[in-house]
C-alpha positions in Angstrom: -92.3 -16.3 4.0 -90.5 -13.1 4.4 -89.3 -11.7 7.5 -89.4 -8.7 9.2 -86.2 -8.3 11.6 -82.6 -7.9 9.9 -79.3 -6.8 11.6 -79.8 -3.2 10.8 -79.2 -0.5 13.4 -82.9 0.5 14.1 -83.7 -3.3 15.0 -80.2 -4.5 16.7 -80.7 -1.2 18.9 -84.1 -1.6 19.6 -84.1 -5.3 20.3 -81.0 -6.0 21.7 -79.9 -3.1 23.6 -76.4 -2.7 21.9 -75.6 -0.3 19.6 -74.7 -1.3 15.8 -70.6 -1.1 16.5 -70.8 -3.8 19.9 -73.5 -5.7 18.0 -70.6 -6.1 14.8 -68.4 -6.6 17.9 -70.3 -9.7 19.0 -70.8 -10.8 15.4 -67.0 -10.7 14.8 -66.3 -12.8 18.1 -69.3 -15.9 17.2 -67.5 -15.7 13.5 -63.8 -16.3 14.8 -65.5 -18.9 17.3 -66.4 -20.6 14.1 -70.2 -19.2 13.6 -70.4 -20.1 10.5 -69.7 -23.7 10.6 -66.9 -26.1 8.9 -68.7 -25.2 5.4 -69.6 -28.6 3.3 -73.4 -29.1 4.4 -76.7 -27.4 3.5 -76.1 -23.3 4.0 -78.3 -21.7 6.9 -81.5 -19.5 5.3 -79.9 -16.5 7.3 -76.5 -14.8 7.3 -74.6 -14.9 10.1 -75.4 -11.3 11.6 -79.6 -12.3 11.2 -78.5 -15.6 13.1 -76.5 -13.8 15.8 -79.3 -11.0 16.1 -82.1 -13.7 16.4 -80.1 -15.3 19.4 -79.8 -11.9 20.9 -84.0 -11.3 20.2 -84.5 -14.5 21.8 -82.6 -13.8 25.2 -83.9 -9.8 25.6 -87.4 -10.8 24.3 -87.8 -14.4 25.8 -90.4 -15.0 23.0 -91.2 -18.7 22.0 -89.6 -19.9 18.8 -92.8 -20.3 17.2 -93.4 -16.7 18.0 -89.6 -15.9 16.8 -89.8 -17.5 13.5 -92.1 -15.3 11.4 -90.0 -12.2 12.6 -87.2 -13.7 10.7 -89.1 -15.2 8.3 -87.9 -18.9 8.9 -89.5 -22.1 10.4 -89.2 -22.6 14.3 -87.0 -25.9 13.9 -84.7 -23.2 11.9 -84.9 -21.1 15.2 -84.3 -24.0 17.3 -81.2 -25.2 15.1 -80.0 -21.4 15.0 -80.2 -21.0 18.9 -78.9 -24.7 19.6 -75.8 -23.7 17.4 -74.7 -20.6 18.4 -75.8 -20.4 22.0 -72.1 -21.5 23.4 -70.5 -18.6 20.8 -71.9 -15.9 22.5 -70.2 -16.6 25.6 -67.9 -14.0 27.9 -64.5 -15.5 28.3 -63.4 -15.3 32.2 -61.1 -12.7 32.9 -57.6 -14.2 33.7 -55.6 -12.5 36.7 -55.1 -9.0 36.2 -51.4 -7.9 36.2 -52.9 -5.0 38.6 -54.6 -7.8 40.8 -53.4 -6.1 44.4 -55.2 -2.8 43.3 -58.2 -4.4 42.2 -61.9 -4.7 43.5 -63.7 -7.1 42.6 -67.7 -8.0 44.2 -69.5 -11.4 44.0 -73.1 -12.0 44.5 -75.5 -14.9 43.7 -79.1 -14.1 41.9 -82.5 -16.4 41.5 -83.0 -17.3 37.8 -86.4 -19.2 37.7 -86.4 -21.9 35.6 -88.3 -24.9 34.2 -86.2 -27.5 34.3 -86.2 -29.4 37.6 -82.9 -31.1 37.2 -81.5 -27.5 37.2 -83.4 -25.8 39.9 -85.2 -26.3 43.6 -88.0 -24.5 45.2 -86.4 -21.3 46.8 -86.9 -18.3 48.3 -88.4 -16.4 46.0 -91.3 -18.8 46.0 -90.1 -20.3 42.6 -88.7 -23.1 41.1 -85.0 -21.0 40.5 -81.2 -22.1 40.2 -78.7 -20.0 42.1 -75.8 -18.2 39.5 -72.9 -16.7 41.1 -71.3 -13.6 39.1 -68.2 -11.7 39.9 -68.0 -8.2 38.5 -65.2 -5.3 38.9 -65.8 -2.6 41.1 -64.4 0.1 39.0 -65.8 -0.9 35.7 -68.9 -2.5 36.9 -68.1 -5.1 33.9 -69.0 -9.1 34.4 -65.5 -10.6 35.2 -66.8 -14.3 35.6 -70.1 -16.5 36.1 -70.4 -19.7 37.4 -72.4 -22.8 36.1 -75.8 -22.4 37.7 -76.6 -24.5 41.1 -80.1 -25.5 42.8 -81.7 -22.4 44.3 -82.1 -24.1 47.9 -78.4 -24.3 48.1 -76.2 -21.1 50.2 -74.2 -18.6 48.7 -71.4 -19.9 50.4 -71.7 -23.5 49.4 -72.7 -22.7 45.6 -69.7 -20.2 45.9 -66.9 -22.8 46.9 -68.3 -25.5 44.2 -68.4 -23.0 41.5 -64.5 -22.8 40.6 -64.7 -19.2 40.7 -62.4 -18.6 43.5 -59.5 -19.6 40.6 -60.1 -16.4 38.9 -59.6 -14.3 42.2 -56.0 -15.1 43.1 -54.3 -11.6 44.6 -57.8 -9.4 44.1 -59.5 -8.2 47.2 -63.4 -9.8 46.5 -66.4 -8.1 48.5 -69.2 -10.5 49.5 -72.3 -10.1 51.8 -72.9 -11.6 54.8 -73.9 -15.1 53.3 -70.3 -15.5 52.6 -68.7 -16.2 56.2 -65.8 -18.2 56.1 -65.1 -18.3 52.4 -61.8 -16.1 52.6 -64.3 -12.8 51.1 -64.2 -9.5 52.6 -67.5 -9.5 54.4 -69.2 -7.1 56.8 -68.5 -6.9 60.3 -71.4 -9.3 62.1 -72.6 -8.5 65.5 -71.9 -11.0 68.2 -74.4 -11.9 71.1 -74.0 -9.1 73.9 -72.2 -6.7 71.7 -73.2 -4.1 69.8 -70.9 -3.1 66.4 -68.4 -0.5 67.1 -69.0 3.1 65.6 -66.0 1.9 63.2 -67.4 -1.2 62.2 -70.6 0.6 61.6 -68.8 2.6 59.0 -67.2 0.0 57.3 -70.5 -2.1 56.8 -71.9 1.3 55.4 -69.0 1.6 53.1 -69.3 -2.1 52.3 -73.0 -1.7 51.5 -72.1 1.4 49.4 -69.7 -0.7 47.2 -71.4 -4.0 46.9 -74.8 -2.5 45.7 -72.7 -2.3 42.3 -73.4 -5.9 41.7 -77.0 -5.5 42.3 -77.0 -2.8 39.7 -75.1 -5.4 37.1 -77.9 -7.9 38.1 -80.9 -5.3 37.5 -79.1 -4.6 34.3 -78.3 -8.3 32.8 -82.3 -8.8 34.0 -83.6 -6.6 31.1 -82.5 -9.8 29.2 -86.2 -11.6 30.1 -84.7 -15.0 29.7 -82.9 -14.5 33.2 -86.4 -14.0 34.8 -87.9 -16.9 33.3 -85.8 -19.5 31.7 -87.2 -21.9 29.7 -84.3 -23.9 28.1 -83.2 -27.3 29.4 -80.0 -29.0 30.4 -77.0 -26.0 29.9 -79.6 -24.0 28.3 -79.7 -21.4 31.1 -75.8 -21.7 31.5 -75.1 -20.6 28.2 -78.3 -17.5 28.4 -75.9 -16.5 31.5 -72.5 -16.5 29.6 -74.4 -14.8 26.5 -76.1 -12.1 28.3 -72.8 -11.1 30.9 -71.2 -10.8 27.4 -73.9 -8.8 26.0 -74.0 -6.6 29.1 -69.9 -5.9 28.9 -70.3 -4.9 25.3 -73.4 -2.4 26.3 -71.5 -0.9 29.2 -68.1 -0.7 26.9 -66.6 2.9 26.2 
């Protein structure tokens, strides 16, 4: 059986949203992390470049493994093994504390991702069985700094943030959040109090806060071009690996 898709510029740019030079960087990262394996066993029927493309296409299109198999000329079982083997190797590396942390501005927010695994998600306000994923982006570059492990979608953003472990990446950095992050130490909008309207200066602060914080919503919109984040069928750690990989590819696509 001969496949159609190969790691060539036409297919890479069409099916992954990455330019060929960015895709080459992704393959290099996977190779350095051991994507070719320790060796000595049965060789893969696809070269590493095609295997990375397969995983990227899976995340981008959310096709089933049975649909992907003829596109790459392999069996559905091989597609499953490739995804299981490579998905942790595509993950983004959380950013370390920047040297100019005092001058940096990061933004955090949570997004709900529909899932099928009942051990990962919960019935949520989007009327779907979803998981809450917390993501930090850099306000200037709009690159993803870090993403937390998924939490059940019925939990409040503030609770998920406290349990996510992301705060350790933010020491010394100013981090914006919306009004749901009250009492978390983040910069949130001014809140109205009973019997007192916001002062004019506070209204202006909130308007500027909304303008800047909208960048994280734009980042979510770009990340959800990868349809795996619209309906994740993966079980266990599958959603976590998908979010990490999509964040990595999102950063590669935005990098100058």
